[in-house]
N, C-alpha and C positions, 0 to 999 in steps of 0.2 A: 647429400654434400657435408651437411655441417657434423653430422654424426661420422661420417668415412676421416673427415678432416680432425676429429676430436681424439679417435682413434691411432690416428696415423702419428698426433702428436702426442699422447699418452706413450704410445712404446718408445719413442724415439729419447722423449725424457726420462724413460723406464731406463732406457740404455746409458743415460750421462748418470742418472743415480745408482745404479750397478757400480760407479767409479769411487763412490761412496758414502756413508750414511752422514748426516749433518752434524759438524763440530760444534755441539752450540756449550759455549762456557757460562749460559746461563740458566741451563737446563739445574733445577734443583734435585734431582733426580741422577746426582752423580753419577759417572762409572766408578764399579766397584774394583776394589780394590785388585791390584793383580792376583792371577791363578797363582798358587803354591802348589796345586797337583796338575798331572798329567791329563790329559785328553781321558775319556771315557777307556776303563780298560788297563792303563796305565799306572804304572806304581809312582809314586812322588819320590821326588830327587832328594839325596843325602843333600842336607846342608853341611854336615864335615868339612874340613879342608885336605885335601889329600895329601897324603905324606910325602915327605920330601923326594923329587924326582918319580912321583907317581904321575900317570896321566892322570888331569883331569876327568870326571865323570860324565857321562852325552847325559844330556837333561833329556826329556821328551818334546817334539816340534811344541807342541801348545806351550811351552813352558820358554823354550827357546824364541818362540815367536812375541812372546810377551814382552822379554830382553830387547827384542828387535824393536817393539813398539813405545817403551820408554828411550832407547838410542835415537831414532828416529823422529821421535817429541821432541827432544829435547833441540834437536836441530833446526826446526820451529819454521822452516822453507825450504821451497825447491824447484827448480825449472820443471816444467813437465812436457809430455808430447803424448797425444792420447788418441788413437785412431777408432772411432765405432763404427761397428756394420749392424744393418740386422737386414736379412734377410738376403735376396741376392740384388736389390736394388738401392740401398741404402746405405751411402758412405760418407760418414763425417771424420773430418780430422780438426785437432787443433794443438796449440802450444802457447805459451805464456808461461806465468808463475804462478803459484802459490804457496798462504800462510797460513798454518794455522797455530800460531801462536796465543793467541787471544780472541777463540773464534775462527770462522774460517772464512779467507777474503781471498780475491785472486784477480788477476788482470790476462783473460785468454781472451783469443782469437779466434774462432773458430769458423773455417771453411765447410758451407752447405751447400755445396753445388752440386755433389754427388745424392742428395737428401731433399724430398718435399718440402723441406723445411725452407729448402734454398729461395723458391719461390714464394713463400709466406713472408719471409725476411726482405728481402730485394727493394719492396715499395716504402719500407720503415730505414732500409740500412744503404739503398744505393746498391745491392750488388749482391751475391750468394756469400761472402764473408761478414760475419761479425763480431763483432768488437765488444764483448765483455768485462761488466767491471761486477765483482759481487763484493758486496762488506756484509758488515753483519747484522744489517735493517734488512739490504734489498738488494735487487739485482738491476746493473743500469745498461741497457743496450747503446751502442753510438747511434744517432741520427745520420742519413745520409742522403742524396739525391734531392728530390722536389723537398721532402720534408727538414732538410738544414737549411735555413734562410739565415740571412745577415743578420745579424744579433737575436735571433730566436734561442731558442734552447738546443743544445747541441747532446742531451741522451736522452732517454724514456726511462722513467724508474718503474719498476717491477715489484710489488710485495709481494709475501709468503701468498697471500690469498690470491692474487691477480693469477700467478703462475701456477695456482693449486685450480684456479677457476678453467683457465687456459686448456688445462691438460684434463681435465675430468675428472679431479679428485687426485690423481697423484702428489705426493707432497715433498720427496724429494730431488725434482730437476733440477734439471741447470747443477746439481753441486758441481766443484772440481775434484781434480783427483786430491784428497788427502790421505796420506799414504797409512797414516797412522790407524784410523777408524775401518780403511780398507784393510788392514794386515787383523784386527780384532773382530771382522769381519767373517773372514776364514777361522779364526779360534772359535768362533762361535756358533758353528755349525758342531762342534765338538767332532771333528771327524778327519781333524788332518794330519798329512801322512809328511815323509820326508821323502822327496824322488830323488835326489843327487846333486853331484856337484854338475853344472852348467858354465859355460859362458855367455853370457849378455851383453851385450854391445860391449864387448872387448874386455869386459870384467869376470874375473872368476867369482861365480856364485854358487847359491845353495839354493834349489829349486824344494818349495815346498806347495803341495796340494790338498782341497778339500772339497765337499761337496754342503751346500747348506740350502737348507728346502725351508719353505716358508712355515711349515709344523715347529723346526727348527727354531722358529723367533720369538717363538710362545716363552723359551725358556732363554734366551737370547742375555736376560738380564742377568745370568748367572756364569756367564762367560766371558766379558770381558764390556760390553755394551749395553746402556740404560735399557730398560723398556721402552722407554719413548722412542730413541732410537730405532729399537726394533720394530717398535709398531709404526714410524715413517717411511722405514725402510717396507717392509712388509704391503702399506696400501700403494707404492708406487709399482712392488712387481705384480701385485693384484691388478692394479689397472690394467698393465699392460699381460695379461694373463699369464703371468711366470710363477711357476712352483717352486721350480729349484734351481739353482748357479754352480757351474763349478768355479772355484775359484783359484788362482795358482798366482802365488807371488815367490821374486828371485833374491834373495836379499845377499848381498857382497860381504868380506871377512872383518865389516867394518860397525856390522849390524844396520846398515839402510839399505831401504827397498829400492833396487833396481827397475825393477819392473814389473808389474801387475795384469793377470787378465782374468775376465771373466765372459761364461760361456752360458748360455742360459736359451731355451728355446719359449718365446712368445707367439700370440693369437697373430703377429707378422711376419713370421719365421723366423730361424736362429736370431740370436744376439750375440754379440762379438766383442767386445770391448778390449782394448790394449793400452797402458797405461805405462811410461817411460819416465823415471826421473833423473835428475841430473844436478850437478853445483846444487848442492844443499846449503843451505845457510843464503843463500841471495836473498835481495832485497825486493818486495814486492812493494810496490805502489799500487793500492786502491781507496785511493782516499773518495768519500762523498762526492760528487760534482756538485756542484753551487746551481750550475747552468742546466737543469731537467726540467722534466716535466710529466706527471703521473701519464700510465699509461693509459686512464678513465678521459683525462681532460684531453689527451690526445685525438684519443676517438674520437671527442666530441667536434673537436676541433677539422677532424675533417669527417664529418659528416658520418660517423657510426661505425665506420670501414675498419 
């Protein structure tokens, strides 16, 4: 039973990890400079200014998407909605806000009623909905039900090590949808292509698509993400039995990400993640709660459950 539960948790957490690689501003192996050449097989765009009245030269998808990361990165935050499906029996939805201005911080509420994790969190949260705060140091889950006592802690704290232990070794679990690193993950595969114009959530957008394999992650540090970030993502994918994923992004005229999807085959079945973005620049309040208890201490208090 424990092994089955750990596998299920690892796959679900890897699905969440597909929405973003960690955005660690304290990582000394900082992301390399923006690429100045196109993806493999494409020529570098000209840097010369176009002649008066001339149509600007179209850059490659990889170069354009790097421009998207710069514009989206400058926006610093956004409201997000996500739908995560694993196989035919698991569906999770979430909404809230995420900030990537200084590390990854978020305030998200996940509805886990369509997932085995709903039953796992109910004794802690009092129901299948889970309210999470993510700070640069840890993740916090709001307590509810019998565990929420008058005068007691209102949050349980999970360190990175706690979450890796729960998931059987996955490391980027429960990460929110950072659009900057999500686009760089698409670039990292080296196979990005422009699909064409599409209307998404009422906005005119351009659709880009590509495939990222775990083999690609061995060279990802040269394609816009650090090797440390690539290694963490690979560990999450390996834990879920995922060897490759299709990544799609839709970008509006302001070079902001409107939607992103990921699709992959895992040992629990197909994984499909859809994240929508709106209201860039929205305030995100994710301060470290002062009334929290470490998950290890909570386990001791309830007899090791």
